[in-house]
CHARMM internal coordinates of N, CA and C (Angstrom, degrees):
IC EDIT
DIST 1 N 1 CA 1.4530
DIST 1 CA 1 C 1.5333
ANGL 1 N 1 CA 1 C 108.32
DIST 1 C 2 N 1.3489
ANGL 1 CA 1 C 2 N 118.17
DIHE 1 N 1 CA 1 C 2 N 129.78
DIST 2 N 2 CA 1.4668
ANGL 1 C 2 N 2 CA 120.43
DIHE 1 CA 1 C 2 N 2 CA -179.82
DIST 2 CA 2 C 1.5229
ANGL 2 N 2 CA 2 C 111.64
DIHE 1 C 2 N 2 CA 2 C -68.79
DIST 2 C 3 N 1.3160
ANGL 2 CA 2 C 3 N 115.54
DIHE 2 N 2 CA 2 C 3 N 147.85
DIST 3 N 3 CA 1.4631
ANGL 2 C 3 N 3 CA 119.22
DIHE 2 CA 2 C 3 N 3 CA 178.08
DIST 3 CA 3 C 1.5274
ANGL 3 N 3 CA 3 C 109.92
DIHE 2 C 3 N 3 CA 3 C -77.24
DIST 3 C 4 N 1.3160
ANGL 3 CA 3 C 4 N 115.74
DIHE 3 N 3 CA 3 C 4 N 150.61
DIST 4 N 4 CA 1.4540
ANGL 3 C 4 N 4 CA 122.15
DIHE 3 CA 3 C 4 N 4 CA -178.51
DIST 4 CA 4 C 1.5179
ANGL 4 N 4 CA 4 C 108.94
DIHE 3 C 4 N 4 CA 4 C -108.21
DIST 4 C 5 N 1.3172
ANGL 4 CA 4 C 5 N 116.86
DIHE 4 N 4 CA 4 C 5 N 127.44
DIST 5 N 5 CA 1.4523
ANGL 4 C 5 N 5 CA 120.69
DIHE 4 CA 4 C 5 N 5 CA 175.41
DIST 5 CA 5 C 1.5228
ANGL 5 N 5 CA 5 C 108.15
DIHE 4 C 5 N 5 CA 5 C -121.81
DIST 5 C 6 N 1.3211
ANGL 5 CA 5 C 6 N 115.46
DIHE 5 N 5 CA 5 C 6 N 150.04
DIST 6 N 6 CA 1.4575
ANGL 5 C 6 N 6 CA 120.88
DIHE 5 CA 5 C 6 N 6 CA -177.48
DIST 6 CA 6 C 1.5199
ANGL 6 N 6 CA 6 C 109.57
DIHE 5 C 6 N 6 CA 6 C -133.34
DIST 6 C 7 N 1.3283
ANGL 6 CA 6 C 7 N 115.19
DIHE 6 N 6 CA 6 C 7 N 138.14
DIST 7 N 7 CA 1.4531
ANGL 6 C 7 N 7 CA 121.61
DIHE 6 CA 6 C 7 N 7 CA 171.28
DIST 7 CA 7 C 1.5221
ANGL 7 N 7 CA 7 C 106.76
DIHE 6 C 7 N 7 CA 7 C -135.47
DIST 7 C 8 N 1.3185
ANGL 7 CA 7 C 8 N 116.22
DIHE 7 N 7 CA 7 C 8 N -179.79
DIST 8 N 8 CA 1.4620
ANGL 7 C 8 N 8 CA 117.43
DIHE 7 CA 7 C 8 N 8 CA -179.42
DIST 8 CA 8 C 1.5163
ANGL 8 N 8 CA 8 C 110.25
DIHE 7 C 8 N 8 CA 8 C -146.72
DIST 8 C 9 N 1.3224
ANGL 8 CA 8 C 9 N 113.76
DIHE 8 N 8 CA 8 C 9 N 155.71
DIST 9 N 9 CA 1.4614
ANGL 8 C 9 N 9 CA 122.59
DIHE 8 CA 8 C 9 N 9 CA 174.28
DIST 9 CA 9 C 1.5170
ANGL 9 N 9 CA 9 C 106.14
DIHE 8 C 9 N 9 CA 9 C -118.66
DIST 9 C 10 N 1.3346
ANGL 9 CA 9 C 10 N 116.18
DIHE 9 N 9 CA 9 C 10 N 121.49
DIST 10 N 10 CA 1.4689
ANGL 9 C 10 N 10 CA 120.96
DIHE 9 CA 9 C 10 N 10 CA -179.01
DIST 10 CA 10 C 1.5218
ANGL 10 N 10 CA 10 C 110.09
DIHE 9 C 10 N 10 CA 10 C -118.70
DIST 10 C 11 N 1.3207
ANGL 10 CA 10 C 11 N 115.82
DIHE 10 N 10 CA 10 C 11 N 140.91
DIST 11 N 11 CA 1.4577
ANGL 10 C 11 N 11 CA 122.41
DIHE 10 CA 10 C 11 N 11 CA 174.57
DIST 11 CA 11 C 1.5174
ANGL 11 N 11 CA 11 C 107.60
DIHE 10 C 11 N 11 CA 11 C -143.48
DIST 11 C 12 N 1.3271
ANGL 11 CA 11 C 12 N 116.38
DIHE 11 N 11 CA 11 C 12 N 152.77
DIST 12 N 12 CA 1.4533
ANGL 11 C 12 N 12 CA 122.32
DIHE 11 CA 11 C 12 N 12 CA 176.32
DIST 12 CA 12 C 1.5154
ANGL 12 N 12 CA 12 C 109.38
DIHE 11 C 12 N 12 CA 12 C -105.02
DIST 12 C 13 N 1.3348
ANGL 12 CA 12 C 13 N 115.72
DIHE 12 N 12 CA 12 C 13 N 147.82
DIST 13 N 13 CA 1.4623
ANGL 12 C 13 N 13 CA 119.86
DIHE 12 CA 12 C 13 N 13 CA 174.66
DIST 13 CA 13 C 1.5265
ANGL 13 N 13 CA 13 C 109.82
DIHE 12 C 13 N 13 CA 13 C -92.12
DIST 13 C 14 N 1.3303
ANGL 13 CA 13 C 14 N 116.62
DIHE 13 N 13 CA 13 C 14 N -177.65
DIST 14 N 14 CA 1.4677
ANGL 13 C 14 N 14 CA 121.19
DIHE 13 CA 13 C 14 N 14 CA -176.22
DIST 14 CA 14 C 1.5257
ANGL 14 N 14 CA 14 C 112.79
DIHE 13 C 14 N 14 CA 14 C -69.45
DIST 14 C 15 N 1.3327
ANGL 14 CA 14 C 15 N 118.17
DIHE 14 N 14 CA 14 C 15 N -11.66
DIST 15 N 15 CA 1.4582
ANGL 14 C 15 N 15 CA 122.50
DIHE 14 CA 14 C 15 N 15 CA 178.21
DIST 15 CA 15 C 1.5272
ANGL 15 N 15 CA 15 C 112.32
DIHE 14 C 15 N 15 CA 15 C -97.82
DIST 15 C 16 N 1.3329
ANGL 15 CA 15 C 16 N 116.49
DIHE 15 N 15 CA 15 C 16 N 3.54
DIST 16 N 16 CA 1.4553
ANGL 15 C 16 N 16 CA 120.72
DIHE 15 CA 15 C 16 N 16 CA 178.48
DIST 16 CA 16 C 1.5168
ANGL 16 N 16 CA 16 C 114.99
DIHE 15 C 16 N 16 CA 16 C 84.38
DIST 16 C 17 N 1.3364
ANGL 16 CA 16 C 17 N 117.52
DIHE 16 N 16 CA 16 C 17 N 9.55
DIST 17 N 17 CA 1.4642
ANGL 16 C 17 N 17 CA 120.58
DIHE 16 CA 16 C 17 N 17 CA 178.53
DIST 17 CA 17 C 1.5265
ANGL 17 N 17 CA 17 C 109.67
DIHE 16 C 17 N 17 CA 17 C -86.48
DIST 17 C 18 N 1.3158
ANGL 17 CA 17 C 18 N 115.70
DIHE 17 N 17 CA 17 C 18 N 139.95
DIST 18 N 18 CA 1.4540
ANGL 17 C 18 N 18 CA 120.47
DIHE 17 CA 17 C 18 N 18 CA 179.14
DIST 18 CA 18 C 1.5270
ANGL 18 N 18 CA 18 C 109.99
DIHE 17 C 18 N 18 CA 18 C -91.03
DIST 18 C 19 N 1.3220
ANGL 18 CA 18 C 19 N 115.97
DIHE 18 N 18 CA 18 C 19 N 136.86
DIST 19 N 19 CA 1.4587
ANGL 18 C 19 N 19 CA 123.37
DIHE 18 CA 18 C 19 N 19 CA 175.71
DIST 19 CA 19 C 1.5233
ANGL 19 N 19 CA 19 C 106.92
DIHE 18 C 19 N 19 CA 19 C -123.28
DIST 19 C 20 N 1.3299
ANGL 19 CA 19 C 20 N 116.52
DIHE 19 N 19 CA 19 C 20 N 137.30
DIST 20 N 20 CA 1.4591
ANGL 19 C 20 N 20 CA 120.86
DIHE 19 CA 19 C 20 N 20 CA -174.61
DIST 20 CA 20 C 1.5206
ANGL 20 N 20 CA 20 C 110.85
DIHE 19 C 20 N 20 CA 20 C -133.33
DIST 20 C 21 N 1.3280
ANGL 20 CA 20 C 21 N 115.29
DIHE 20 N 20 CA 20 C 21 N 137.66
DIST 21 N 21 CA 1.4572
ANGL 20 C 21 N 21 CA 122.20
DIHE 20 CA 20 C 21 N 21 CA 170.92
DIST 21 CA 21 C 1.5244
ANGL 21 N 21 CA 21 C 107.41
DIHE 20 C 21 N 21 CA 21 C -114.31
DIST 21 C 22 N 1.3221
ANGL 21 CA 21 C 22 N 116.82
DIHE 21 N 21 CA 21 C 22 N 123.58
DIST 22 N 22 CA 1.4594
ANGL 21 C 22 N 22 CA 122.69
DIHE 21 CA 21 C 22 N 22 CA 176.05
DIST 22 CA 22 C 1.5228
ANGL 22 N 22 CA 22 C 108.60
DIHE 21 C 22 N 22 CA 22 C -83.82
DIST 22 C 23 N 1.3277
ANGL 22 CA 22 C 23 N 116.58
DIHE 22 N 22 CA 22 C 23 N 134.08
DIST 23 N 23 CA 1.4575
ANGL 22 C 23 N 23 CA 122.37
DIHE 22 CA 22 C 23 N 23 CA 177.56
DIST 23 CA 23 C 1.5243
ANGL 23 N 23 CA 23 C 106.77
DIHE 22 C 23 N 23 CA 23 C -115.47
DIST 23 C 24 N 1.3301
ANGL 23 CA 23 C 24 N 116.67
DIHE 23 N 23 CA 23 C 24 N 109.82
DIST 24 N 24 CA 1.4618
ANGL 23 C 24 N 24 CA 121.71
DIHE 23 CA 23 C 24 N 24 CA 179.90
DIST 24 CA 24 C 1.5140
ANGL 24 N 24 CA 24 C 109.11
DIHE 23 C 24 N 24 CA 24 C -105.24
DIST 24 C 25 N 1.3195
ANGL 24 CA 24 C 25 N 116.01
DIHE 24 N 24 CA 24 C 25 N 135.34
DIST 25 N 25 CA 1.4645
ANGL 24 C 25 N 25 CA 120.76
DIHE 24 CA 24 C 25 N 25 CA -177.30
DIST 25 CA 25 C 1.5186
ANGL 25 N 25 CA 25 C 109.35
DIHE 24 C 25 N 25 CA 25 C -120.49
DIST 25 C 26 N 1.3094
ANGL 25 CA 25 C 26 N 115.16
DIHE 25 N 25 CA 25 C 26 N 130.47
DIST 26 N 26 CA 1.4463
ANGL 25 C 26 N 26 CA 122.10
DIHE 25 CA 25 C 26 N 26 CA 173.90
DIST 26 CA 26 C 1.5211
ANGL 26 N 26 CA 26 C 106.81
DIHE 25 C 26 N 26 CA 26 C -138.25
DIST 26 C 27 N 1.3316
ANGL 26 CA 26 C 27 N 116.92
DIHE 26 N 26 CA 26 C 27 N 106.44
DIST 27 N 27 CA 1.4609
ANGL 26 C 27 N 27 CA 120.25
DIHE 26 CA 26 C 27 N 27 CA -174.81
DIST 27 CA 27 C 1.5065
ANGL 27 N 27 CA 27 C 109.75
DIHE 26 C 27 N 27 CA 27 C 68.85
DIST 27 C 28 N 1.3162
ANGL 27 CA 27 C 28 N 117.25
DIHE 27 N 27 CA 27 C 28 N -130.72
DIST 28 N 28 CA 1.4643
ANGL 27 C 28 N 28 CA 121.87
DIHE 27 CA 27 C 28 N 28 CA 179.63
DIST 28 CA 28 C 1.5308
ANGL 28 N 28 CA 28 C 112.34
DIHE 27 C 28 N 28 CA 28 C -88.40
DIST 28 C 29 N 1.3116
ANGL 28 CA 28 C 29 N 117.66
DIHE 28 N 28 CA 28 C 29 N -14.12
DIST 29 N 29 CA 1.4625
ANGL 28 C 29 N 29 CA 121.28
DIHE 28 CA 28 C 29 N 29 CA -174.95
DIST 29 CA 29 C 1.5296
ANGL 29 N 29 CA 29 C 111.00
DIHE 28 C 29 N 29 CA 29 C -90.33
DIST 29 C 30 N 1.3190
ANGL 29 CA 29 C 30 N 116.22
DIHE 29 N 29 CA 29 C 30 N 139.53
DIST 30 N 30 CA 1.4592
ANGL 29 C 30 N 30 CA 122.35
DIHE 29 CA 29 C 30 N 30 CA 174.92
DIST 30 CA 30 C 1.5215
ANGL 30 N 30 CA 30 C 108.88
DIHE 29 C 30 N 30 CA 30 C -123.81
DIST 30 C 31 N 1.3184
ANGL 30 CA 30 C 31 N 115.65
DIHE 30 N 30 CA 30 C 31 N 137.81
DIST 31 N 31 CA 1.4596
ANGL 30 C 31 N 31 CA 121.32
DIHE 30 CA 30 C 31 N 31 CA 179.65
DIST 31 CA 31 C 1.5212
ANGL 31 N 31 CA 31 C 107.48
DIHE 30 C 31 N 31 CA 31 C -116.85
DIST 31 C 32 N 1.3246
ANGL 31 CA 31 C 32 N 116.33
DIHE 31 N 31 CA 31 C 32 N 128.38
DIST 32 N 32 CA 1.4570
ANGL 31 C 32 N 32 CA 122.87
DIHE 31 CA 31 C 32 N 32 CA 179.10
DIST 32 CA 32 C 1.5215
ANGL 32 N 32 CA 32 C 108.24
DIHE 31 C 32 N 32 CA 32 C -106.02
DIST 32 C 33 N 1.3377
ANGL 32 CA 32 C 33 N 116.83
DIHE 32 N 32 CA 32 C 33 N 132.69
DIST 33 N 33 CA 1.4632
ANGL 32 C 33 N 33 CA 121.95
DIHE 32 CA 32 C 33 N 33 CA 178.97
DIST 33 CA 33 C 1.5188
ANGL 33 N 33 CA 33 C 108.32
DIHE 32 C 33 N 33 CA 33 C -135.93
DIST 33 C 34 N 1.3240
ANGL 33 CA 33 C 34 N 116.25
DIHE 33 N 33 CA 33 C 34 N 123.65
DIST 34 N 34 CA 1.4589
ANGL 33 C 34 N 34 CA 121.50
DIHE 33 CA 33 C 34 N 34 CA 178.73
DIST 34 CA 34 C 1.5235
ANGL 34 N 34 CA 34 C 109.27
DIHE 33 C 34 N 34 CA 34 C -83.90
DIST 34 C 35 N 1.3258
ANGL 34 CA 34 C 35 N 116.15
DIHE 34 N 34 CA 34 C 35 N 126.82
DIST 35 N 35 CA 1.4538
ANGL 34 C 35 N 35 CA 121.34
DIHE 34 CA 34 C 35 N 35 CA 179.39
DIST 35 CA 35 C 1.5196
ANGL 35 N 35 CA 35 C 113.59
DIHE 34 C 35 N 35 CA 35 C -73.55
DIST 35 C 36 N 1.3229
ANGL 35 CA 35 C 36 N 117.74
DIHE 35 N 35 CA 35 C 36 N -16.94
DIST 36 N 36 CA 1.4595
ANGL 35 C 36 N 36 CA 121.46
DIHE 35 CA 35 C 36 N 36 CA -178.39
DIST 36 CA 36 C 1.5292
ANGL 36 N 36 CA 36 C 111.98
DIHE 35 C 36 N 36 CA 36 C -86.65
DIST 36 C 37 N 1.3313
ANGL 36 CA 36 C 37 N 117.13
DIHE 36 N 36 CA 36 C 37 N -49.11
DIST 37 N 37 CA 1.4626
ANGL 36 C 37 N 37 CA 119.88
DIHE 36 CA 36 C 37 N 37 CA -172.90
DIST 37 CA 37 C 1.5237
ANGL 37 N 37 CA 37 C 114.19
DIHE 36 C 37 N 37 CA 37 C -116.55
DIST 37 C 38 N 1.3452
ANGL 37 CA 37 C 38 N 117.87
DIHE 37 N 37 CA 37 C 38 N -6.49
DIST 38 N 38 CA 1.4553
ANGL 37 C 38 N 38 CA 119.98
DIHE 37 CA 37 C 38 N 38 CA 179.03
DIST 38 CA 38 C 1.5184
ANGL 38 N 38 CA 38 C 114.89
DIHE 37 C 38 N 38 CA 38 C 84.17
DIST 38 C 39 N 1.3270
ANGL 38 CA 38 C 39 N 118.01
DIHE 38 N 38 CA 38 C 39 N 4.47
DIST 39 N 39 CA 1.4657
ANGL 38 C 39 N 39 CA 122.75
DIHE 38 CA 38 C 39 N 39 CA 177.71
DIST 39 CA 39 C 1.5195
ANGL 39 N 39 CA 39 C 109.16
DIHE 38 C 39 N 39 CA 39 C -54.39
DIST 39 C 40 N 1.3379
ANGL 39 CA 39 C 40 N 116.92
DIHE 39 N 39 CA 39 C 40 N 136.07
DIST 40 N 40 CA 1.4648
ANGL 39 C 40 N 40 CA 122.35
DIHE 39 CA 39 C 40 N 40 CA 179.73
DIST 40 CA 40 C 1.5244
ANGL 40 N 40 CA 40 C 109.11
DIHE 39 C 40 N 40 CA 40 C -130.04
DIST 40 C 41 N 1.3295
ANGL 40 CA 40 C 41 N 114.82
DIHE 40 N 40 CA 40 C 41 N 144.16
DIST 41 N 41 CA 1.4568
ANGL 40 C 41 N 41 CA 119.85
DIHE 40 CA 40 C 41 N 41 CA 177.67
DIST 41 CA 41 C 1.5226
ANGL 41 N 41 CA 41 C 108.75
DIHE 40 C 41 N 41 CA 41 C -157.88
DIST 41 C 42 N 1.3199
ANGL 41 CA 41 C 42 N 115.99
DIHE 41 N 41 CA 41 C 42 N 144.11
DIST 42 N 42 CA 1.4538
ANGL 41 C 42 N 42 CA 119.72
DIHE 41 CA 41 C 42 N 42 CA 171.90
DIST 42 CA 42 C 1.5176
ANGL 42 N 42 CA 42 C 108.14
DIHE 41 C 42 N 42 CA 42 C -97.99
DIST 42 C 43 N 1.3172
ANGL 42 CA 42 C 43 N 115.37
DIHE 42 N 42 CA 42 C 43 N 148.46
DIST 43 N 43 CA 1.4640
ANGL 42 C 43 N 43 CA 120.08
DIHE 42 CA 42 C 43 N 43 CA -179.46
DIST 43 CA 43 C 1.5177
ANGL 43 N 43 CA 43 C 108.40
DIHE 42 C 43 N 43 CA 43 C -151.02
DIST 43 C 44 N 1.3126
ANGL 43 CA 43 C 44 N 115.77
DIHE 43 N 43 CA 43 C 44 N 137.81
DIST 44 N 44 CA 1.4535
ANGL 43 C 44 N 44 CA 119.65
DIHE 43 CA 43 C 44 N 44 CA 175.79
DIST 44 CA 44 C 1.5204
ANGL 44 N 44 CA 44 C 110.36
DIHE 43 C 44 N 44 CA 44 C -98.66
DIST 44 C 45 N 1.3292
ANGL 44 CA 44 C 45 N 116.40
DIHE 44 N 44 CA 44 C 45 N -33.04
DIST 45 N 45 CA 1.4595
ANGL 44 C 45 N 45 CA 121.30
DIHE 44 CA 44 C 45 N 45 CA -177.73
DIST 45 CA 45 C 1.5242
ANGL 45 N 45 CA 45 C 110.89
DIHE 44 C 45 N 45 CA 45 C -123.15
DIST 45 C 46 N 1.3179
ANGL 45 CA 45 C 46 N 116.82
DIHE 45 N 45 CA 45 C 46 N 142.49
DIST 46 N 46 CA 1.4636
ANGL 45 C 46 N 46 CA 125.01
DIHE 45 CA 45 C 46 N 46 CA 175.21
DIST 46 CA 46 C 1.5334
ANGL 46 N 46 CA 46 C 113.67
DIHE 45 C 46 N 46 CA 46 C 53.13
DIST 46 C 47 N 1.3218
ANGL 46 CA 46 C 47 N 119.29
DIHE 46 N 46 CA 46 C 47 N 49.42
DIST 47 N 47 CA 1.4727
ANGL 46 C 47 N 47 CA 119.28
DIHE 46 CA 46 C 47 N 47 CA -178.26
DIST 47 CA 47 C 1.5208
ANGL 47 N 47 CA 47 C 112.68
DIHE 46 C 47 N 47 CA 47 C -65.09
DIST 47 C 48 N 1.3431
ANGL 47 CA 47 C 48 N 118.34
DIHE 47 N 47 CA 47 C 48 N -32.87
DIST 48 N 48 CA 1.4588
ANGL 47 C 48 N 48 CA 120.68
DIHE 47 CA 47 C 48 N 48 CA -178.55
DIST 48 CA 48 C 1.5190
ANGL 48 N 48 CA 48 C 110.82
DIHE 47 C 48 N 48 CA 48 C -68.94
DIST 48 C 49 N 1.3233
ANGL 48 CA 48 C 49 N 117.01
DIHE 48 N 48 CA 48 C 49 N -36.14
DIST 49 N 49 CA 1.4593
ANGL 48 C 49 N 49 CA 120.72
DIHE 48 CA 48 C 49 N 49 CA 176.20
DIST 49 CA 49 C 1.5255
ANGL 49 N 49 CA 49 C 110.39
DIHE 48 C 49 N 49 CA 49 C -65.37
DIST 49 C 50 N 1.3205
ANGL 49 CA 49 C 50 N 117.36
DIHE 49 N 49 CA 49 C 50 N -42.75
DIST 50 N 50 CA 1.4704
ANGL 49 C 50 N 50 CA 120.90
DIHE 49 CA 49 C 50 N 50 CA 177.73
DIST 50 CA 50 C 1.5302
ANGL 50 N 50 CA 50 C 110.77
DIHE 49 C 50 N 50 CA 50 C -63.27
DIST 50 C 51 N 1.3321
ANGL 50 CA 50 C 51 N 116.84
DIHE 50 N 50 CA 50 C 51 N -37.39
DIST 51 N 51 CA 1.4622
ANGL 50 C 51 N 51 CA 120.32
DIHE 50 CA 50 C 51 N 51 CA 177.70
DIST 51 CA 51 C 1.5259
ANGL 51 N 51 CA 51 C 110.38
DIHE 50 C 51 N 51 CA 51 C -65.31
DIST 51 C 52 N 1.3322
ANGL 51 CA 51 C 52 N 117.24
DIHE 51 N 51 CA 51 C 52 N -44.55
DIST 52 N 52 CA 1.4707
ANGL 51 C 52 N 52 CA 120.95
DIHE 51 CA 51 C 52 N 52 CA 178.37
DIST 52 CA 52 C 1.5222
ANGL 52 N 52 CA 52 C 110.91
DIHE 51 C 52 N 52 CA 52 C -62.19
DIST 52 C 53 N 1.3311
ANGL 52 CA 52 C 53 N 117.59
DIHE 52 N 52 CA 52 C 53 N -40.58
DIST 53 N 53 CA 1.4688
ANGL 52 C 53 N 53 CA 121.06
DIHE 52 CA 52 C 53 N 53 CA 178.45
DIST 53 CA 53 C 1.5271
ANGL 53 N 53 CA 53 C 111.00
DIHE 52 C 53 N 53 CA 53 C -62.95
DIST 53 C 54 N 1.3268
ANGL 53 CA 53 C 54 N 117.59
DIHE 53 N 53 CA 53 C 54 N -41.45
DIST 54 N 54 CA 1.4622
ANGL 53 C 54 N 54 CA 120.47
DIHE 53 CA 53 C 54 N 54 CA 178.43
DIST 54 CA 54 C 1.5294
ANGL 54 N 54 CA 54 C 110.76
DIHE 53 C 54 N 54 CA 54 C -63.16
DIST 54 C 55 N 1.3271
ANGL 54 CA 54 C 55 N 116.48
DIHE 54 N 54 CA 54 C 55 N -47.07
DIST 55 N 55 CA 1.4636
ANGL 54 C 55 N 55 CA 120.17
DIHE 54 CA 54 C 55 N 55 CA -178.60
DIST 55 CA 55 C 1.5263
ANGL 55 N 55 CA 55 C 111.30
DIHE 54 C 55 N 55 CA 55 C -61.53
DIST 55 C 56 N 1.3218
ANGL 55 CA 55 C 56 N 117.09
DIHE 55 N 55 CA 55 C 56 N -41.33
DIST 56 N 56 CA 1.4632
ANGL 55 C 56 N 56 CA 120.59
DIHE 55 CA 55 C 56 N 56 CA 179.75
DIST 56 CA 56 C 1.5268
ANGL 56 N 56 CA 56 C 111.33
DIHE 55 C 56 N 56 CA 56 C -69.87
DIST 56 C 57 N 1.3217
ANGL 56 CA 56 C 57 N 117.08
DIHE 56 N 56 CA 56 C 57 N -43.03
DIST 57 N 57 CA 1.4620
ANGL 56 C 57 N 57 CA 121.00
DIHE 56 CA 56 C 57 N 57 CA -175.53
DIST 57 CA 57 C 1.5107
ANGL 57 N 57 CA 57 C 114.22
DIHE 56 C 57 N 57 CA 57 C -75.29
DIST 57 C 58 N 1.3091
ANGL 57 CA 57 C 58 N 118.09
DIHE 57 N 57 CA 57 C 58 N -44.44
DIST 58 N 58 CA 1.4645
ANGL 57 C 58 N 58 CA 121.83
DIHE 57 CA 57 C 58 N 58 CA -174.42
DIST 58 CA 58 C 1.5232
ANGL 58 N 58 CA 58 C 113.89
DIHE 57 C 58 N 58 CA 58 C -90.04
DIST 58 C 59 N 1.3320
ANGL 58 CA 58 C 59 N 116.99
DIHE 58 N 58 CA 58 C 59 N -31.47
DIST 59 N 59 CA 1.4638
ANGL 58 C 59 N 59 CA 119.83
DIHE 58 CA 58 C 59 N 59 CA -173.55
DIST 59 CA 59 C 1.5307
ANGL 59 N 59 CA 59 C 113.01
DIHE 58 C 59 N 59 CA 59 C -119.28
DIST 59 C 60 N 1.3345
ANGL 59 CA 59 C 60 N 117.90
DIHE 59 N 59 CA 59 C 60 N 1.37
DIST 60 N 60 CA 1.4663
ANGL 59 C 60 N 60 CA 122.99
DIHE 59 CA 59 C 60 N 60 CA -176.55
DIST 60 CA 60 C 1.5325
ANGL 60 N 60 CA 60 C 110.53
DIHE 59 C 60 N 60 CA 60 C 50.60
DIST 60 C 61 N 1.3326
ANGL 60 CA 60 C 61 N 115.32
DIHE 60 N 60 CA 60 C 61 N 35.00
DIST 61 N 61 CA 1.4686
ANGL 60 C 61 N 61 CA 121.66
DIHE 60 CA 60 C 61 N 61 CA 179.59
DIST 61 CA 61 C 1.5179
ANGL 61 N 61 CA 61 C 107.94
DIHE 60 C 61 N 61 CA 61 C -98.85
DIST 61 C 62 N 1.3267
ANGL 61 CA 61 C 62 N 116.30
DIHE 61 N 61 CA 61 C 62 N 104.31
DIST 62 N 62 CA 1.4635
ANGL 61 C 62 N 62 CA 120.61
DIHE 61 CA 61 C 62 N 62 CA -174.85
DIST 62 CA 62 C 1.5278
ANGL 62 N 62 CA 62 C 113.88
DIHE 61 C 62 N 62 CA 62 C -124.27
DIST 62 C 63 N 1.3388
ANGL 62 CA 62 C 63 N 118.19
DIHE 62 N 62 CA 62 C 63 N -6.67
DIST 63 N 63 CA 1.4655
ANGL 62 C 63 N 63 CA 120.80
DIHE 62 CA 62 C 63 N 63 CA -177.12
DIST 63 CA 63 C 1.5219
ANGL 63 N 63 CA 63 C 108.65
DIHE 62 C 63 N 63 CA 63 C -87.21
DIST 63 C 64 N 1.3386
ANGL 63 CA 63 C 64 N 116.65
DIHE 63 N 63 CA 63 C 64 N 119.43
DIST 64 N 64 CA 1.4520
ANGL 63 C 64 N 64 CA 122.32
DIHE 63 CA 63 C 64 N 64 CA -179.70
DIST 64 CA 64 C 1.5397
ANGL 64 N 64 CA 64 C 109.20
DIHE 63 C 64 N 64 CA 64 C -81.34
DIST 64 C 65 N 1.3369
ANGL 64 CA 64 C 65 N 118.63
DIHE 64 N 64 CA 64 C 65 N 118.69
DIST 65 N 65 CA 1.4656
ANGL 64 C 65 N 65 CA 120.33
DIHE 64 CA 64 C 65 N 65 CA -177.32
DIST 65 CA 65 C 1.5341
ANGL 65 N 65 CA 65 C 113.22
DIHE 64 C 65 N 65 CA 65 C -66.74
DIST 65 C 66 N 1.3317
ANGL 65 CA 65 C 66 N 118.04
DIHE 65 N 65 CA 65 C 66 N -17.87
DIST 66 N 66 CA 1.4677
ANGL 65 C 66 N 66 CA 119.47
DIHE 65 CA 65 C 66 N 66 CA 179.93
DIST 66 CA 66 C 1.5154
ANGL 66 N 66 CA 66 C 112.40
DIHE 65 C 66 N 66 CA 66 C -82.43
DIST 66 C 67 N 1.3310
ANGL 66 CA 66 C 67 N 117.75
DIHE 66 N 66 CA 66 C 67 N -9.56
DIST 67 N 67 CA 1.4737
ANGL 66 C 67 N 67 CA 121.46
DIHE 66 CA 66 C 67 N 67 CA 177.63
DIST 67 CA 67 C 1.5254
ANGL 67 N 67 CA 67 C 109.66
DIHE 66 C 67 N 67 CA 67 C -90.59
DIST 67 C 68 N 1.3101
ANGL 67 CA 67 C 68 N 115.03
DIHE 67 N 67 CA 67 C 68 N 138.95
DIST 68 N 68 CA 1.4689
ANGL 67 C 68 N 68 CA 120.46
DIHE 67 CA 67 C 68 N 68 CA 174.88
DIST 68 CA 68 C 1.4633
ANGL 68 N 68 CA 68 C 111.56
DIHE 67 C 68 N 68 CA 68 C 70.99
END
COOR INIT
IC SEED 1 N 1 CA 1 C
IC BUILD
């Protein structure tokens, strides 16, 4: 059985709310799940970029909490 690893992409919107997409990896497949709206998507390549695009497009969350 392949091991499961999880990471996350977090961004804040202009109101200071945090939005997070969990990126779970099992083998070559990655599953993205938005904690705010429940959006789900599978991705084999560039899952973190797809997560950032979702957060920016759907939630206007573009501020990276790890910066500054």
